C-alpha positions in Angstrom: -18.5 54.7 47.4 -17.6 51.2 45.7 -18.7 49.6 42.7 -21.0 47.2 44.5 -22.7 50.2 46.4 -24.1 51.8 42.9 -28.2 51.5 42.5 -28.3 51.4 38.5 -31.7 52.4 36.7 -31.2 51.7 32.6 -33.5 54.3 31.0 -33.4 52.2 27.9 -33.7 48.5 27.3 -35.7 46.6 24.7 -38.2 43.8 24.5 -38.5 41.0 22.0 -42.0 40.4 22.6 -43.0 36.8 23.0 -45.8 35.3 20.8 -48.4 35.0 23.5 -48.4 38.7 24.5 -52.0 39.5 23.2 -53.8 36.1 24.7 -54.8 37.6 28.1 -56.1 41.1 27.0 -57.6 40.4 23.5 -60.4 37.8 22.3 -62.6 36.8 19.3 -61.8 38.5 16.0 -59.7 41.5 18.2 -57.2 38.4 19.2 -57.5 36.8 15.6 -56.6 39.8 14.2 -53.6 41.0 16.5 -50.1 41.1 15.6 -48.8 37.3 15.1 -45.5 35.8 15.3 -44.7 33.6 12.3 -42.0 31.1 11.4 -41.0 30.2 7.9 -40.0 27.0 6.4 -36.1 27.6 7.5 -37.3 28.6 11.0 -36.7 31.9 10.9 -39.5 34.2 12.9 -41.1 37.3 11.7 -44.2 39.3 13.0 -47.4 39.3 10.6 -49.8 42.2 10.9 -52.4 43.5 8.4 -50.7 42.7 5.4 -47.1 44.0 6.8 -44.0 41.4 7.9 -41.8 42.3 10.2 -38.6 40.1 10.4 -36.6 39.7 13.5 -33.2 41.1 12.0 -30.1 42.5 13.0 -28.3 43.6 16.1 -31.2 44.0 18.1 -31.1 40.7 20.3 -27.2 39.3 20.3 -26.7 39.7 24.0 -25.1 36.6 25.3 -23.2 35.9 22.1 -19.9 35.8 21.2 -18.8 39.2 19.5 -17.5 37.1 16.6 -21.0 36.1 16.0 -22.7 39.7 16.3 -24.2 40.4 12.7 -27.8 40.3 11.1 -28.6 37.3 13.1 -30.4 36.0 15.2 -33.8 35.7 13.2 -35.9 33.6 15.8 -36.6 33.4 19.3 -34.8 29.9 19.7 -31.9 31.8 19.1 -32.3 34.1 21.7 -30.9 34.6 25.4 -34.2 33.7 27.3 -34.2 37.0 29.1 -34.9 39.1 26.1 -38.8 37.6 25.6 -39.2 36.1 29.1 -39.6 38.6 31.7 -38.6 36.1 34.8 -35.2 35.6 32.9 -35.1 39.2 31.8 -34.8 39.9 35.9 -32.3 37.2 36.3 -30.5 39.0 33.5 -30.6 42.3 35.4 -29.7 40.8 38.6 -26.5 39.3 37.1 -25.9 42.8 35.6 -26.3 44.9 38.8 -29.5 46.5 37.1 -31.9 47.7 39.8 -34.9 48.7 37.0 -35.3 49.2 33.7 -37.2 50.9 31.2 -38.3 48.7 27.8 -39.1 49.8 24.4 -40.9 47.8 22.1 -39.5 45.9 19.2 -42.0 43.9 17.0 -44.5 46.8 16.5 -41.7 49.6 16.5 -39.9 51.6 19.2 -42.7 54.4 18.6 -45.4 51.8 18.0 -45.1 52.7 14.0 -46.5 49.3 12.7 -49.8 50.5 14.4 -49.7 53.8 12.5 -49.1 52.0 9.3 -52.0 49.9 9.4 -54.8 50.4 7.1 -57.5 49.5 9.7 -57.0 52.2 12.4 -60.0 50.7 14.4 -58.5 47.8 14.8 -55.0 49.3 15.4 -56.2 51.4 18.2 -57.4 48.4 19.9 -54.2 46.3 19.7 -52.1 49.3 20.4 -54.3 49.7 23.8 -53.7 45.9 24.0 -49.9 46.1 24.0 -49.7 48.8 26.4 -51.9 46.7 28.7 -49.6 43.7 28.5 -46.5 45.7 28.9 -47.9 47.0 32.3 -49.9 44.1 33.4 -47.8 41.2 32.6 -44.4 43.0 31.7 -43.7 45.2 34.3 -46.6 43.9 36.6 -44.6 40.7 37.0 -42.0 42.5 39.0 -43.5 45.5 40.5 -40.3 48.2 41.1 -38.1 46.7 38.3 -39.6 48.5 35.6 -40.5 51.7 34.3 -43.7 51.3 32.2 -43.8 53.3 28.7 -46.4 53.0 26.6 -47.2 53.9 22.8 -49.8 56.6 21.9 -52.3 56.5 19.0 -51.1 59.8 17.5 -53.0 59.4 14.0 -56.1 60.4 16.2 -55.5 63.2 18.8 -59.0 62.5 20.5 -57.6 58.9 21.1 -54.4 59.8 22.0 -55.9 62.2 24.9 -57.8 59.5 25.9 -55.1 56.9 26.0 -52.7 59.1 27.9 -55.5 59.5 30.4 -56.1 55.7 30.7 -52.6 54.5 30.8 -51.7 57.3 33.4 -54.2 55.7 35.8 -52.8 52.2 35.0 -49.4 53.7 36.2 -47.4 54.6 33.0 -45.0 57.5 33.6 -43.4 57.7 29.9 -44.8 57.6 26.6 -42.6 56.6 23.4 -43.5 58.4 20.1 -41.8 59.1 16.8 -39.4 62.1 17.0 -40.4 63.2 13.4 -44.1 62.1 13.0 -43.9 63.6 9.3 -42.2 60.2 8.4 -45.7 58.6 9.4 -47.7 61.2 7.5 -48.6 63.5 10.5 -48.2 67.3 10.5 -44.6 68.3 12.5 -44.4 69.0 15.9 -44.7 72.5 15.2 -48.3 72.1 14.0 -50.9 73.0 16.1 -52.2 69.4 15.6 -50.3 68.4 18.7 -51.4 71.0 21.3 -54.0 68.3 22.8 -50.8 65.8 23.3 -48.8 68.4 24.6 -51.3 69.4 27.5 -52.2 65.9 28.0 -48.8 64.5 29.0 -48.4 67.7 30.8 -51.2 67.5 32.8 -50.4 64.0 33.8 -46.9 64.6 34.2 -45.6 62.0 31.7 -42.2 61.9 30.0 -42.1 61.7 26.2 -39.3 59.6 25.0 -37.9 60.0 21.5 -35.6 57.0 20.7 -33.6 56.9 17.8 -33.7 55.4 14.4 -37.5 55.9 14.1 -38.1 59.0 12.6 -34.9 60.5 11.2 -32.5 57.3 10.8 -28.8 57.8 10.9 -27.4 58.8 7.5 -25.0 56.6 5.9 -22.7 58.0 3.0 -23.0 55.3 0.5 -24.0 51.8 -0.3 -20.2 51.3 -0.1 -19.5 53.0 3.1 -18.3 50.7 5.6 -21.1 49.5 8.0 -18.9 50.7 11.0 -19.0 54.1 9.8 -23.0 54.0 10.5 -22.7 52.5 13.4 -20.6 55.1 14.6 -22.6 57.9 14.0 -25.9 56.3 14.9 -26.4 57.8 18.6 -25.5 61.1 17.3 -28.1 61.0 14.7 -30.6 61.9 17.6 -29.2 65.8 17.3 -31.3 66.2 14.0 -34.5 65.5 16.3 -33.1 67.1 19.4 -32.6 70.6 17.5 -36.0 70.3 16.0 -37.7 69.5 19.7 -35.7 72.3 21.0 -37.4 74.7 18.6 -40.8 73.6 19.9 -42.7 76.5 20.8 -45.0 74.4 23.3 -42.1 74.0 25.6 -42.6 78.2 26.4 -46.0 77.3 27.5 -46.0 74.1 29.2 -42.7 75.0 31.4 -42.6 71.1 33.2 -42.8 69.6 29.9 -40.2 66.7 29.9 -38.5 64.6 27.0 -36.2 61.9 26.9 -33.6 61.5 23.9 -33.3 58.0 24.1 -30.3 56.0 23.1 -28.3 59.3 22.0 -25.3 59.6 24.3 -24.2 62.9 25.8 -20.6 63.4 24.5 -21.8 65.5 21.8 -24.3 67.9 23.5 -21.8 70.7 25.1 -21.0 71.5 21.5 -24.4 71.1 20.2 -25.6 73.4 23.0 -22.4 76.1 22.2 -23.8 75.8 18.4 -27.3 76.4 19.3 -26.6 79.6 21.4 -24.1 80.8 18.9 -26.8 80.2 16.2 -29.3 82.0 17.9 -27.0 85.1 18.7 -25.7 85.3 15.2 -29.1 85.1 13.7 -32.1 85.7 15.7 -32.5 89.1 14.4 -33.9 87.6 10.8 -35.2 84.3 12.3 -37.8 85.3 15.0 -37.3 82.1 16.5 -39.1 81.2 19.6 -36.3 82.2 22.1 -37.5 85.2 24.1 -34.7 86.1 26.5 -33.6 82.7 27.3 -30.6 81.0 25.7 -31.4 77.7 23.7 -29.0 75.6 26.1 -31.1 76.8 29.2 -34.1 75.5 27.8 -32.6 72.4 26.7 -31.1 72.0 30.2 -35.0 72.6 31.5 -36.7 69.9 29.4 -34.4 67.4 28.2 -33.1 64.0 29.7 -30.1 62.5 28.0 -28.6 58.9 28.7 -25.6 57.7 28.0 -24.2 53.8 27.6 -20.1 54.1 27.4 -19.6 58.0 27.5 -16.6 58.6 29.4 -15.7 62.1 27.7 -19.3 63.2 28.3 -19.0 62.1 31.9 -16.0 64.4 32.2 -17.6 67.3 30.9 -20.6 66.9 33.0 -20.4 70.7 34.1 -21.4 71.4 30.5 -24.4 69.5 30.8 -27.2 69.6 33.5 -26.3 66.8 35.9 -29.9 66.6 37.3 -30.9 65.5 33.7 -28.4 62.9 32.7 -29.3 59.0 32.9 -27.8 55.7 32.5 -28.8 53.2 29.6 -27.7 49.4 29.4 -29.6 49.3 26.1 -30.2 45.7 26.9 -30.3 43.2 24.5 -28.8 45.0 21.6 -25.3 44.9 20.3 -24.1 48.1 22.2 -25.1 47.1 25.4 -22.5 45.8 28.0 -24.1 43.0 29.4 -23.2 41.0 32.2 -20.3 43.7 32.6 -22.2 47.2 33.3 -21.0 48.0 36.7 -17.1 47.4 35.7 -17.5 49.3 32.7 -19.7 52.1 34.2 -17.7 52.3 37.5 -14.2 53.1 35.4 -16.3 56.2 33.7 -17.1 57.4 36.6 -14.3 58.3 38.4 -14.0 62.1 37.8 -17.6 62.1 39.7 -18.8 62.8 43.2 -20.6 60.3 45.1 -23.6 62.5 45.0 -23.0 63.1 41.3 -22.9 58.9 40.8 -26.3 58.6 42.6 -27.5 61.0 40.5 -26.7 59.6 36.8 -27.0 56.6 37.9 -30.5 56.4 39.5 -31.6 59.4 41.1 -32.4 61.1 38.3 -34.5 58.5 36.2 -36.4 58.5 39.3 -37.2 61.9 39.6 -37.6 62.2 35.7 -40.0 59.5 35.4 -41.6 59.5 38.7 -40.6 56.3 39.4 -39.5 55.1 43.2 -38.2 51.1 43.0 -37.7 51.7 46.9 -41.4 51.4 47.4 -41.4 47.8 46.6 -37.8 46.9 47.4 -35.2 48.4 50.3 -32.2 50.3 48.6 -29.8 47.8 50.0 -31.5 44.9 48.0 -30.8 46.9 44.7 -27.4 47.4 44.8 -24.9 46.0 42.3 -23.4 43.9 45.1 -26.9 42.6 46.5 -28.1 41.8 42.8 -25.4 40.1 41.6 -25.3 37.9 44.9 -28.7 37.0 44.1 -27.9 36.4 40.7 -25.3 33.7 42.4 -27.3 32.4 44.7 -29.7 31.6 41.6 -27.1 30.1 39.5 -27.7 32.4 36.7 -25.5 31.1 34.0 -23.5 34.1 31.5 -21.4 31.9 29.4 -21.5 33.1 26.0 -23.7 30.9 24.0 -22.5 29.9 20.2 -25.2 29.3 17.4 -22.0 28.1 14.8 -20.9 31.9 13.7 -21.1 33.3 10.2 -21.7 31.2 7.3 -17.8 30.2 6.3 -16.0 31.5 3.3 -15.4 30.0 0.4 -12.1 28.3 -0.4 -9.6 31.1 -1.3 -12.3 33.8 -0.3 -10.8 36.8 1.9 -12.9 38.4 4.6 -13.9 41.8 3.5 -15.3 45.1 5.1 -19.2 44.9 5.8 -20.8 47.8 4.0 -24.1 49.8 4.5 -25.1 48.1 1.2 -24.6 44.6 2.8 -26.8 45.4 5.6 -29.5 46.6 3.4 -29.5 43.8 1.1 -29.4 41.1 4.1 -32.6 43.3 5.4 -34.0 42.9 2.0 -33.3 39.1 1.9 -35.0 38.3 5.6 -38.1 40.8 4.6 -38.7 38.8 1.2 -38.5 35.6 3.5 -40.9 36.6 5.7 
């Protein structure tokens, strides 16, 4: 196999939603009260919903910028590459990056739909959450069949409504849902509470995967406000280990043998030791902890139920034999700062050298297709979705990948020396943008 022969399915990308997303799915007061994209006097965009103001902040949409201009900007749609919010331009950016298909998480309402959970008027929130799901599958995914894996949000504050929404979205073609990895931060019972039983049954009955994205429930910790921001960024993917350990001990996994959980944007290199430690802890402490594992090792449960994914993880791929090679998938993370767009194939190919062709096919697309019940080849011939074919189409369409500058960071004052950006600086910038919104 050569690099251009690969078919790449990304199981973690993101949308910066367009302002008109609810227009075709709501009317009257429902539309008037839906989330709205606003603009401040200085041109900064923010989303407003039920008294909440959500600024567009951070490294969430810097794709296409020079690396020197990464930071807490951009804060307005006009500063973004069009593929961030326009689905047709997104396809162009996927083609030039050799990405055959993609699963996209929400941004303005949270990866887990957290804005709807925090809204005081839950009746309206339910209407708007359902409208978001309709927009996502009908307009975003539906614009280019076979190129997107639909991923829905759920109103988990109401289990009856949640079960109804699972059935509704399954009928519409969704095969994944995104929920908070730690619902206690939303004021809901923990995943170990019987409150969640209807959801476990519903997703299993409809064969829908649960996606747990880093950052929503168990944010990556930072040691202090003076800690360099790179220290925080370093541990962000691995912060998912807290949720992974919690979900690994979910008793429902014993009763629902086909239940599927995706650890989104978490990497894979840390997992071999995580599982080694889980097995060791169980053996040393099971006599007094009375854990849920009955004749099985924690690692065996993990390898059965959990999909993991990686952006750039050469160590993890070298140690694929310590993982379940049938439950490892690739993620591009477009348009976040970790994304290697538009050079994913080149970076990925170098990391794949220890693998066989069969293993390469698994981690680049076959595992994702099976886990999410998604078959892009129903709509496109395989040879049309290879890296080489997609890039040839992008070249024919003259997709421009030239980095676009927006002027860079504010200039230093005379005599001022550059200094390390800290966690506290990030907090201050976020607070500033929130107040501006």
